[in-house]
C-alpha positions as CSV (number, residue, x, y, z in Angstrom):
1,M,74.1,88.4,69.8
2,T,73.9,87.6,73.1
3,R,77.8,87.7,73.8
4,A,79.2,91.0,74.6
5,T,82.1,92.1,72.5
6,L,85.6,93.0,73.8
7,T,87.5,94.9,71.7
8,V,91.5,95.1,71.9
9,D,93.0,98.1,70.1
10,L,95.8,96.4,68.7
11,A,97.5,100.2,67.3
12,A,97.0,101.6,71.0
13,I,99.4,98.6,72.3
14,A,101.7,99.6,69.6
15,A,101.5,103.2,70.6
16,N,101.9,102.6,73.9
17,W,105.0,101.0,73.5
18,R,106.6,103.2,71.0
19,A,106.3,106.1,74.0
20,L,107.6,103.8,76.3
21,D,110.7,103.3,74.4
22,A,110.7,106.8,74.0
23,R,111.5,107.7,77.7
24,S,114.1,105.1,77.9
25,A,118.0,105.8,78.2
26,D,120.0,106.0,75.1
27,H,121.0,102.5,74.2
28,C,118.4,100.8,76.4
29,E,116.1,98.4,74.6
30,T,112.8,98.1,75.2
31,G,110.9,94.9,75.4
32,A,107.9,93.8,77.0
33,V,105.7,91.7,79.0
34,V,102.9,89.5,77.2
35,K,102.5,86.9,80.4
36,A,99.0,85.9,81.4
37,N,98.1,85.5,77.2
38,G,98.9,89.2,76.9
39,Y,97.5,90.6,80.0
40,G,94.0,88.6,78.9
41,L,93.8,90.4,75.3
42,N,95.6,87.6,73.6
43,A,99.5,86.9,73.7
44,A,99.7,85.7,70.0
45,K,98.3,89.0,68.7
46,V,99.8,91.1,71.1
47,A,103.2,89.9,70.6
48,T,103.0,90.1,67.0
49,T,102.0,93.6,67.1
50,L,104.9,94.7,69.5
51,A,107.3,92.7,67.1
52,R,106.1,94.6,64.1
53,A,106.3,98.1,66.6
54,G,110.1,97.0,67.2
55,A,110.3,95.0,70.5
56,R,112.6,91.8,70.4
57,S,113.0,90.3,73.9
58,F,109.2,89.3,75.3
59,F,108.9,88.3,78.7
60,V,106.4,85.5,80.1
61,A,105.6,83.7,83.1
62,M,105.9,79.9,82.3
63,A,107.1,77.9,79.8
64,S,104.2,76.8,77.8
65,E,103.4,80.9,77.6
66,G,107.1,81.2,75.5
67,A,106.3,78.4,73.5
68,M,102.8,80.0,72.3
69,V,104.8,83.7,71.7
70,R,107.7,81.7,70.3
71,K,105.1,80.6,67.3
72,A,103.6,84.1,67.0
73,V,107.0,86.3,66.8
74,G,109.3,83.7,65.1
75,P,113.0,82.2,65.6
76,K,114.5,85.5,66.3
77,A,113.3,86.9,68.8
78,D,114.2,86.8,72.9
79,I,111.8,85.1,75.0
80,Y,112.5,84.9,78.7
81,V,110.8,82.9,81.4
82,F,110.3,84.5,84.7
83,S,109.6,81.0,86.3
84,G,112.8,79.9,85.3
85,H,114.0,76.2,84.4
86,M,111.8,74.2,86.5
87,A,112.5,70.4,86.2
88,A,109.4,69.6,83.9
89,D,110.3,72.3,81.3
90,T,114.0,71.3,79.9
91,L,112.3,69.9,76.7
92,E,110.0,73.1,76.2
93,L,112.5,75.5,76.8
94,T,115.2,73.6,74.1
95,E,112.5,73.1,71.4
96,H,110.9,76.4,72.0
97,N,114.9,78.1,72.2
98,L,113.1,79.9,75.2
99,I,115.6,82.0,77.9
100,P,115.1,80.7,81.5
101,L,115.7,83.3,84.0
102,V,117.3,80.9,86.7
103,N,115.8,81.9,90.3
104,S,118.0,80.3,92.6
105,A,121.1,78.2,93.0
106,H,119.6,74.8,92.6
107,Q,118.0,76.0,89.2
108,A,121.2,77.2,87.9
109,R,122.7,74.0,88.8
110,R,119.6,72.3,86.6
111,H,120.5,75.0,83.6
112,L,123.7,74.3,83.2
113,D,123.7,70.3,83.5
114,T,121.1,69.5,81.4
115,M,121.2,72.4,78.9
116,P,125.1,73.3,78.8
117,G,125.5,76.4,76.3
118,N,121.8,77.1,75.8
119,P,121.3,80.6,76.7
120,F,119.7,81.3,80.1
121,G,119.5,84.5,82.3
122,V,119.7,85.5,85.9
123,Q,116.9,86.6,88.2
124,L,118.3,88.5,91.8
125,D,116.1,89.2,95.0
126,S,117.0,92.8,95.3
127,G,114.3,93.2,98.4
128,M,111.4,92.1,97.1
129,N,111.4,88.6,98.7
130,R,109.6,87.1,95.7
131,L,111.7,85.4,92.9
132,G,115.4,85.5,92.7
133,M,119.1,84.7,94.0
134,E,119.8,86.5,97.1
135,A,123.3,88.5,97.2
136,A,125.0,85.9,99.1
137,E,123.7,82.8,96.9
138,F,124.6,84.7,93.7
139,A,128.1,85.9,94.9
140,A,128.9,82.2,95.8
141,L,128.0,81.1,92.0
142,K,129.2,84.2,90.3
143,D,132.2,83.3,88.5
144,E,130.7,79.8,87.3
145,I,127.2,81.6,86.3
146,M,129.5,84.4,84.4
147,A,131.7,81.8,82.5
148,A,128.4,80.1,80.9
149,G,127.5,83.6,79.5
150,P,124.1,84.7,80.7
151,R,122.1,86.6,78.3
152,L,120.6,88.4,81.2
153,I,120.5,89.5,84.8
154,M,117.6,90.9,86.0
155,S,115.3,91.8,89.4
156,H,111.8,93.4,89.8
157,L,110.8,96.6,91.7
158,A,108.1,96.3,94.2
159,C,107.0,99.9,94.7
160,A,108.3,101.4,91.3
161,D,104.3,102.6,91.2
162,E,105.4,105.1,94.1
163,P,108.0,107.4,93.2
164,E,108.7,108.6,96.6
165,N,108.8,105.2,98.1
166,P,112.7,104.8,99.7
167,Q,112.2,101.0,98.6
168,N,113.4,102.1,95.1
169,A,116.2,103.5,95.8
170,A,117.3,100.7,98.1
171,Q,116.6,98.3,95.5
172,L,118.8,100.3,92.6
173,S,121.7,100.5,95.2
174,A,121.6,96.8,95.9
175,F,121.0,95.4,92.4
176,Q,124.1,97.7,91.6
177,G,126.0,95.9,94.6
178,M,125.1,92.8,93.3
179,T,125.7,93.3,89.4
180,E,128.7,96.2,88.9
181,G,131.4,95.3,86.5
182,L,129.9,92.2,85.1
183,A,129.8,92.1,81.3
184,V,126.2,91.2,81.1
185,A,122.8,93.1,79.9
186,R,120.9,94.2,82.6
187,S,117.3,94.7,83.6
188,L,115.6,96.3,86.6
189,S,113.0,98.4,85.2
190,A,108.9,97.3,84.4
191,T,106.9,100.0,83.6
192,G,106.8,101.9,86.5
193,G,110.4,101.4,87.1
194,I,110.9,103.3,83.6
195,L,108.7,106.6,84.8
196,L,111.4,106.6,87.5
197,G,114.1,107.8,85.4
198,K,117.3,106.4,83.4
199,A,119.2,105.3,86.5
200,F,116.6,102.4,86.9
201,H,116.8,101.6,83.0
202,F,120.3,99.9,82.3
203,Q,120.3,98.2,79.4
204,L,116.6,96.6,79.0
205,T,113.2,97.4,80.1
206,R,110.4,95.5,80.2
207,P,107.0,97.7,80.7
208,G,103.6,95.3,81.0
209,I,101.1,97.2,82.3
210,G,101.6,100.2,80.3
211,L,101.5,98.6,76.9
212,Y,98.0,98.0,78.0
213,G,96.5,101.3,79.2
214,G,97.2,100.8,82.9
215,L,98.4,103.2,85.5
216,P,101.0,104.1,86.5
217,F,101.5,105.1,82.8
218,S,98.9,108.0,82.8
219,D,99.8,108.9,79.3
220,S,99.0,105.4,77.9
221,R,96.0,105.5,75.3
222,P,93.1,103.4,76.1
223,V,93.3,99.6,74.9
224,V,90.3,97.7,75.6
225,R,86.3,98.5,74.8
226,L,83.8,96.0,76.6
227,S,80.3,96.5,75.2
228,L,77.4,94.7,77.1
229,P,74.3,93.7,75.2
230,V,70.9,95.0,76.7
231,I,69.1,91.5,77.5
232,Q,65.4,93.2,78.8
233,T,64.3,96.6,80.3
234,R,61.6,96.5,82.8
235,N,60.1,99.5,85.0
236,V,60.5,99.7,88.5
237,A,58.0,101.7,90.9
238,P,59.7,103.3,94.0
239,G,60.2,101.0,96.7
240,E,60.6,97.9,94.7
241,S,64.1,96.3,95.0
242,V,66.3,95.3,91.9
243,G,68.9,92.1,92.1
244,Y,70.1,89.5,94.6
245,G,70.0,90.3,98.4
246,A,67.6,93.4,97.4
247,T,70.3,95.6,98.0
248,W,68.9,98.3,95.4
249,I,65.6,99.8,96.2
250,A,64.0,102.4,93.7
251,T,63.4,105.8,94.8
252,R,61.5,107.0,91.8
253,P,60.2,105.4,88.6
254,S,63.2,103.7,87.3
255,R,63.9,102.0,84.3
256,I,66.5,99.0,84.7
257,A,68.4,96.9,82.1
258,T,69.4,93.9,82.2
259,V,73.0,93.2,80.5
260,A,74.8,89.7,79.3
261,A,77.8,89.7,81.5
262,G,78.7,88.9,84.8
263,Y,81.3,87.7,87.5
264,A,81.9,84.4,85.3
265,D,82.9,87.0,82.8
266,G,85.4,89.0,85.3
267,L,83.2,91.6,86.4
268,L,84.0,91.8,90.0
269,R,81.2,91.1,92.2
270,A,82.9,93.9,94.7
271,M,82.1,96.6,91.8
272,G,78.3,96.3,92.8
273,G,76.6,99.6,93.6
274,R,79.7,101.7,92.7
275,A,80.5,101.1,89.2
276,Y,78.7,102.7,86.0
277,L,77.9,101.8,82.8
278,W,78.0,104.0,79.8
279,A,75.4,104.8,76.8
280,G,77.6,107.4,74.8
281,N,78.7,110.0,77.0
282,I,76.1,109.2,79.5
283,R,76.7,107.0,82.9
284,C,74.4,104.6,84.2
285,P,75.1,103.4,87.5
286,L,75.1,99.9,88.4
287,A,71.8,98.9,90.2
288,G,72.5,96.3,92.8
289,R,74.7,93.0,93.1
290,V,76.8,91.8,90.3
291,S,75.4,88.4,89.6
292,M,76.8,85.4,87.5
293,D,76.0,86.2,84.0
294,L,73.9,89.5,84.3
295,L,73.9,93.2,85.5
296,T,71.2,95.2,86.4
297,V,71.7,98.8,85.6
298,D,69.7,102.2,86.3
299,V,69.1,103.7,82.8
300,T,66.4,105.9,83.8
301,D,67.9,108.9,82.5
302,L,68.4,107.7,79.2
303,A,65.6,108.9,76.4
304,E,66.3,105.9,74.9
305,V,68.1,102.9,75.7
306,P,70.6,101.8,73.0
307,P,71.1,98.2,72.4
308,T,74.6,97.9,74.3
309,L,76.1,99.9,77.1
310,D,80.1,100.2,77.8
311,I,81.3,99.0,81.0
312,L,85.4,99.8,79.7
313,G,86.0,102.4,77.1
314,P,87.1,106.1,76.8
315,H,84.5,107.4,80.0
316,Q,85.7,104.3,82.0
317,G,89.3,102.4,81.9
318,I,90.7,99.3,83.7
319,D,91.7,101.6,86.7
320,A,88.4,103.5,86.8
321,L,86.6,100.4,87.1
322,A,89.0,98.5,89.4
323,E,88.6,101.4,91.7
324,A,85.1,100.4,92.1
325,A,85.9,96.9,93.0
326,G,88.4,97.6,95.1
327,T,91.2,96.0,93.1
328,I,93.9,97.4,90.4
329,G,93.6,97.5,86.7
330,Y,95.9,94.2,86.4
331,E,92.8,92.2,87.7
332,I,90.5,93.4,85.5
333,L,92.4,93.1,82.4
334,T,93.6,89.3,83.5
335,A,90.2,88.4,84.8
336,L,88.3,89.1,81.5
337,G,86.8,86.1,80.5
338,P,86.7,83.9,77.5
339,R,82.9,84.1,76.9
340,Y,83.4,87.9,75.1
341,H,83.4,88.2,71.7
342,R,86.9,89.7,71.1
343,V,87.3,92.0,68.1
344,F,91.1,93.3,66.9
345,S,91.8,96.8,65.7
346,G,94.4,98.5,64.4
347,S,96.2,95.5,63.4
């Protein structure tokens, strides 16, 4: 097979959810963020797996994602939409019983006028300045919003992956100040916030990247393995170059394997010359630039070149590959392209 194989361990996703659930405060529900097609891994399969593990609340970025998740998890789950109630979303929100997290007075007005009696939540800006009502805006509408019975009030931490950053305490204080005494479930923490401790948990947490094997949840189980087929091998003499720009030059008699994946498949060009592929326990460095459809790999030290080499797996996870590319594990996951043959294990 020419296509690379992306293996997704659904059992590991469920185990990561259970581990994060165990860290939550007593009487705190653990939800799950499945936006961006389940961080690139197939939202329907991920959400179904998490529902079986016990998740009852799911979070997506937009209404169209929520519609897909609803088909996967059935009618009983709560599905929250981070982008709130956009003008074109009313029908989809209604048909699929989605819960918009209204982000502004304008969105709140739209929802209360066009979908009276339908569930909704509120997103507040506690200091990130990205989405959500600011304190004065919320205060002006608080009585009307609370009379309508929101399902959830949430905010989002900007620096939760940096436990010592004073922004965390500042946002916690701001969120408490805006919501203290309100008879509604509250949510502040994604994965990083869960790890900050129970003061940040409130009534609902919403882990994302930690479910998929990424930092800051260092105890997570790896979720993905990406095996790239070797198309061709060749001998390269000292002084010869490999790839575009002739950036890699052999310093010894070398064996180069060309494998079938590249930046069109989400393997970022910036990782060229810094990332590795693995043959079992032996690491093999990239040789030269990442091409659109191909990588070239120095396999000189292998006794035998296998039919595939792993670029993601037990020896190099999403965060290690991200470091080589100068990015974060989120981008590695969500960039994984549609050409991969996806295999799901542990379902």
